[in-house]
C-alpha positions as CSV (number, residue, x, y, z in Angstrom):
1,X,0.0,0.0,0.0
2,X,1.4,3.4,-0.9
3,X,2.4,5.8,1.9
4,X,2.3,9.6,1.8
5,X,3.8,12.6,3.6
6,X,2.8,16.3,3.5
7,X,4.6,18.6,1.3
8,X,6.4,21.4,3.1
9,X,4.3,24.5,2.7
10,X,4.2,27.8,4.6
11,X,0.8,28.9,5.9
12,X,-0.3,32.1,7.5
13,X,-1.6,31.7,11.0
14,X,-3.1,33.9,13.8
15,X,-3.4,33.0,17.5
16,X,-6.8,34.0,18.9
17,X,-6.3,35.7,22.3
18,X,-9.7,37.4,22.7
19,X,-11.8,40.1,21.3
20,X,-9.7,43.1,22.3
21,X,-6.5,41.5,21.0
22,X,-8.2,40.5,17.7
23,X,-9.4,44.0,17.0
24,X,-5.9,45.5,17.7
25,X,-3.6,43.0,16.1
26,X,-5.5,41.0,13.4
27,X,-4.0,40.6,10.0
28,X,-6.0,41.8,7.0
29,X,-7.2,38.3,6.0
30,X,-8.8,37.8,9.5
31,X,-10.5,41.2,9.2
32,X,-11.8,40.2,5.7
33,X,-13.1,36.9,7.0
34,X,-15.0,38.7,9.8
35,X,-16.5,41.2,7.3
36,X,-17.5,38.4,4.9
37,X,-19.1,36.4,7.8
38,X,-16.8,33.4,7.3
39,X,-15.5,34.1,10.8
40,X,-17.9,35.1,13.5
41,X,-18.2,35.5,17.3
42,X,-19.9,33.0,19.6
43,X,-21.1,34.7,22.7
44,X,-22.1,33.2,26.0
45,X,-20.4,31.6,29.0
46,X,-17.4,30.6,26.9
47,X,-17.0,33.2,24.1
48,X,-15.1,31.9,21.1
49,X,-14.8,32.4,17.3
50,X,-16.6,30.2,14.8
51,X,-15.3,29.5,11.3
52,X,-18.1,28.5,8.9
53,X,-16.9,26.0,6.3
54,X,-18.5,23.7,3.7
55,X,-18.0,20.9,6.2
56,X,-19.8,22.8,9.0
57,X,-19.0,25.2,11.8
58,X,-15.6,24.9,13.5
59,X,-14.9,26.3,16.9
60,X,-11.8,28.4,17.7
61,X,-11.2,28.7,21.5
62,X,-9.1,31.3,23.3
63,X,-5.4,30.4,22.5
64,X,-6.2,28.4,19.4
65,X,-4.7,29.3,16.1
66,X,-6.7,30.2,12.9
67,X,-4.7,29.0,10.0
68,X,-5.1,30.1,6.3
69,X,-4.7,27.1,3.9
70,X,-3.0,27.1,0.6
71,X,-6.3,27.8,-1.2
72,X,-7.4,30.5,1.2
73,X,-9.7,28.4,3.5
74,X,-9.6,28.9,7.2
75,X,-9.3,26.2,9.8
76,X,-8.7,26.0,13.6
77,X,-5.7,24.4,15.2
78,X,-5.4,23.9,19.0
79,X,-2.3,25.1,20.8
80,X,-1.1,21.6,21.3
81,X,-1.5,20.6,17.6
82,X,0.2,23.8,16.5
83,X,3.1,23.1,18.8
84,X,3.5,19.6,17.4
85,X,3.0,20.3,13.7
86,X,4.1,23.9,13.0
87,X,7.2,26.0,13.5
88,X,7.6,29.7,13.0
89,X,9.2,30.8,9.7
90,X,11.3,33.9,9.8
91,X,10.1,36.7,7.5
């Protein structure tokens, strides 16, 4: 049976640290996703962000990362997953 590994690609990511931080420090692609309704707030006892995708709504909790895929789609990554899978690339 064939085996596969991921190609090395560089993705943009943003760590969600709360509403005030998001407003002050968000990159343009996060602001555009908020304006387009792809990314939205979930209020209540545990406020969070929600990413609406074709597969359904995905929750982004405080401290999680919002990653932008190679085709522009957004997806959440927990802090632990981010630490295991990604490393920062110098600009």
